[in-house]
C-alpha positions as CSV (number, residue, x, y, z in Angstrom):
1,M,23.4,131.8,-3.0
2,T,24.2,130.5,-6.8
3,I,21.6,128.2,-8.0
4,I,22.9,125.8,-10.7
5,D,20.4,124.3,-13.2
6,F,20.1,120.8,-14.8
7,K,21.9,121.8,-17.9
8,T,24.9,123.4,-16.3
9,A,25.6,120.4,-14.1
10,F,25.1,118.0,-16.9
11,Y,27.7,119.7,-19.0
12,Y,30.1,120.3,-16.2
13,P,32.3,117.7,-16.7
14,F,32.3,117.9,-20.6
15,N,33.3,121.8,-20.6
16,R,37.1,120.4,-20.2
17,P,36.8,116.6,-21.8
18,A,40.5,116.0,-21.0
19,G,39.4,116.2,-17.4
20,L,37.5,113.1,-17.5
21,W,40.6,111.0,-18.1
22,N,41.4,111.4,-14.5
23,I,38.7,108.7,-13.5
24,L,41.4,106.0,-15.0
25,W,43.6,106.7,-11.5
26,I,41.2,104.6,-10.0
27,L,43.0,101.6,-11.7
28,L,46.0,102.2,-9.7
29,P,45.6,100.7,-6.3
30,I,45.7,102.8,-3.1
31,I,47.8,105.7,-4.4
32,G,45.6,106.4,-7.5
33,W,42.5,106.0,-5.0
34,F,43.9,108.6,-2.5
35,A,44.6,111.0,-5.5
36,L,41.2,110.4,-7.0
37,F,39.7,111.2,-3.4
38,G,41.8,114.5,-3.2
39,Y,40.8,115.5,-6.7
40,T,37.0,115.1,-5.8
41,I,37.6,117.1,-2.5
42,V,39.2,120.0,-5.1
43,I,35.6,119.4,-7.3
44,I,33.7,119.7,-4.1
45,K,35.4,123.0,-2.9
46,H,35.0,124.6,-6.4
47,F,31.4,123.7,-6.3
48,I,31.3,125.3,-2.8
49,K,32.7,128.5,-4.3
50,A,30.2,128.2,-7.3
51,N,32.7,127.7,-10.0
52,F,30.8,125.6,-12.1
53,K,32.8,126.5,-15.2
54,E,35.0,123.7,-16.0
55,L,36.7,120.7,-13.9
56,P,39.9,121.9,-12.1
57,E,43.2,121.0,-13.3
58,F,44.6,117.6,-11.7
59,N,47.8,117.7,-10.0
60,F,48.7,114.2,-8.9
61,M,50.9,115.0,-6.0
62,K,48.8,117.4,-4.4
63,N,45.7,115.6,-4.8
64,L,47.5,112.5,-3.5
65,E,48.6,114.4,-0.5
66,L,45.4,116.0,0.0
67,G,43.4,112.7,-0.3
68,F,45.8,110.6,1.9
69,W,45.5,113.3,5.1
70,M,41.8,113.8,4.8
71,F,41.4,110.1,4.8
72,I,43.4,110.1,7.9
73,K,41.5,113.0,9.4
74,M,38.3,111.3,8.6
75,I,38.6,108.3,10.3
76,P,37.1,109.5,13.5
77,L,33.9,110.6,11.8
78,M,33.9,107.2,10.3
79,A,34.5,105.4,13.7
80,A,31.8,107.6,15.3
81,Y,29.6,106.3,12.3
82,M,30.1,102.9,12.7
83,A,29.7,103.3,16.5
84,V,26.3,104.6,15.9
85,Q,25.3,101.9,13.3
86,F,26.8,99.3,15.8
87,V,24.1,100.5,18.3
88,T,21.2,101.1,16.0
89,V,21.5,97.5,14.3
90,R,19.9,95.9,17.6
91,L,16.9,98.0,17.1
92,P,15.2,96.6,13.8
93,V,12.9,99.2,12.7
94,I,13.9,102.0,14.6
95,G,17.5,101.6,14.1
96,R,17.2,101.3,10.3
97,L,15.1,104.8,10.2
98,V,17.8,106.3,12.5
99,M,20.3,105.3,10.1
100,L,18.6,106.1,7.2
101,F,18.0,109.7,8.4
102,I,21.5,110.4,9.6
103,S,22.8,108.9,5.9
104,L,20.7,110.9,4.2
105,F,20.4,114.5,6.3
106,V,23.1,114.7,8.7
107,L,26.4,113.0,7.2
108,P,26.5,114.7,3.6
109,I,26.3,118.1,5.4
110,L,29.1,117.2,7.9
111,V,31.4,115.6,5.4
112,I,31.1,118.8,2.8
113,N,31.6,120.8,6.0
114,F,34.8,118.7,6.5
115,F,35.8,118.9,2.8
116,N,35.6,122.8,3.0
117,K,37.3,123.4,6.3
118,E,39.5,120.3,6.3
119,T,39.5,119.9,10.0
120,V,38.7,117.2,12.3
121,E,36.8,119.3,14.6
122,S,34.7,120.2,11.5
123,C,33.4,116.7,11.2
124,F,31.4,117.1,14.4
125,E,30.0,120.6,13.9
126,L,26.3,119.4,14.3
127,R,25.1,123.1,14.3
128,K,25.6,122.8,10.3
129,V,23.0,120.4,10.5
130,K,20.2,122.8,12.3
131,P,19.2,124.5,8.8
132,V,18.1,121.1,7.6
133,F,15.8,120.3,10.2
134,E,14.5,124.1,9.9
135,N,13.6,123.4,6.7
136,L,12.0,120.3,7.1
137,L,9.9,121.6,9.7
138,R,8.9,124.7,7.6
139,I,8.1,122.2,4.7
140,Y,5.7,120.0,6.7
141,S,4.2,122.7,9.0
């Protein structure tokens, strides 16, 4: 496992400063948002591969297509999350704790796994969350 230090993470976006201008795609409604979402997925994939040298090149059409299809594929995960939220809202304290736990420990791992594999099934691979629970138990035991 490659470990990234704070200095490398901080300088990552500045290693190719021209890449910072890509954030301006957010000003182009819907199309720019999908392109920026696709670009975010590309960046996360670079991080998964331990490529911390510089921001990847921005390809508008590829990022737009990736962002759009990943958004469509993510709808079942968003629906499941909203269903759990709808159920837990009725339980004032416990429901909020459950949603906090899911939001902090379960959802990020499932989303990164989804970005890596790009399949709807990967959104629901709950076995990927098992190491989180094992580490938490190891820390507190």
